[in-house]
N, C-alpha and C positions, 0 to 999 in steps of 0.2 A: 154341015148345016148348023146354024146357030140354034141354041135352045136354052131357054131359062124356064125351069119348072115353076108353076104357080106357087107362091108362098103359102105355106100351110099355117094353121093356127099355132100359136106359140104354146110352150108348156107353161104351167102355172108357176108362180114363185115358190109354192110349197113343193112341187115336183122338182124344180131346179135345186132347191136346198137339199132334198132327200138324195138326189143323184150326186151332189158334191161329196157326200160322205161315203159313197160306194167306190170300191176299187174297180178299175176296168176289168181285171181278171174275174171278179165276182160276176159281173154282167156276162162275161164270156162263158161262164159255167152254165148259164141258162139258155143262151142262144149264140149261134155263130152267124146269124143273118146280119149282114151289113158290117161284119168285122173287117177292119183294114189291117192287112198283115204285111204289106210291102212298103209302108210309108213310115218316115221317122220324123219326130219333132225337131225343129231347129234349135230350141232351147229345152233344157230339162232343169228341174221337174216342171211338168205342165199338166194342167187340168183344163179341159175344153168341154163346155156344156152350152148348148144353145139350139135354136131352131135353124135347120139347114135351109139355105138358099142355094139351089143347085143350078149350075150352068155348064153346058157342053159347048166347047169351041171346036171349030173345024181346024184342019191342018193349017198351021202358021198364023191364022188370023184370030187374035185374042181381043179384038175391039169390043166384043159383046160383054166382056168383064166389066167395062165401065157402066153398062146398063144394069148389070146385076148389082153393082155397088150402089146404084141409085135406088134400086128396089129394096135392098137390105135395110133392116131396122137395127137399132142398138140391141146388142145381145145376140144377134144372129151369127151363124157360122157360114161363111162362104165356101161352098164345095165346088171345085173346078175339075171337070173331066176334060182332058186334052185330046180325046179321040185317038189315042195311040201315039201321039207325037211326044215322045219322052225326051228328045234331045234339046228342044228349044224351051227356054224359060217362059212361063206364062205369068209369073208373079215376081215382083221385085220391090225395091225401095219406095218408089213413088206411089204405087198402088197400095202398099202397106200403110203409108201415111194417110191416104184417103180412107182406108179401112179403120184406122185409129180415130180419125176425125168423126167417122160414123159410129164409133164406139162398138165395133163388131167384137164378138167373143173370140173369133179366130178365123183362120183360113186353112183349108185342106185341099191339096191338089194331088192328083195321081201323076202329075208331070214334074217338071223341073222348076226350080226357083233360081233367081240370080240375086246379086247383092247380098250374099250370105252374111258377110261381115256386119252389115248394117242390120239386117233382119234378126240376127242372133242377139242384138242388143236391145231391140224394141220390145215393148210389153205386149205384143200381139202374138198369141200362140199360133204357130204355123207348122203344118205338116206337109212334107213333100217326098216324092220318090227319090229325087237327086238334085244336085246343083248343076248349073250351066253357066259358062262365062257369058 
């Protein structure tokens, strides 16, 4: 089933600035809620701060990601749950260009990405479980 969670209020510019100076490990000492342990960034070093826009896609069909990109605002982080389909890529070069055009802060997926060679050179922070041809 497709699902895009309603967009929540953004963090303030002051909060965003304060988080920029904190190490991820420091936040981890206070809570492990929401910690992502199985995903890796495509580029390093990387800092990713922004309001999450979450989308869950069903097996194989990632067409709802287009709608999530339309909802997202500059500075948002697109979070994609692939409903357990870790083999097929849900994110690649063309969607990354759309995200850059929308000025998203980054993309996080618990699934696979494709076009790693291009994504690794773009200025869009991207986290994924793995790559897929």
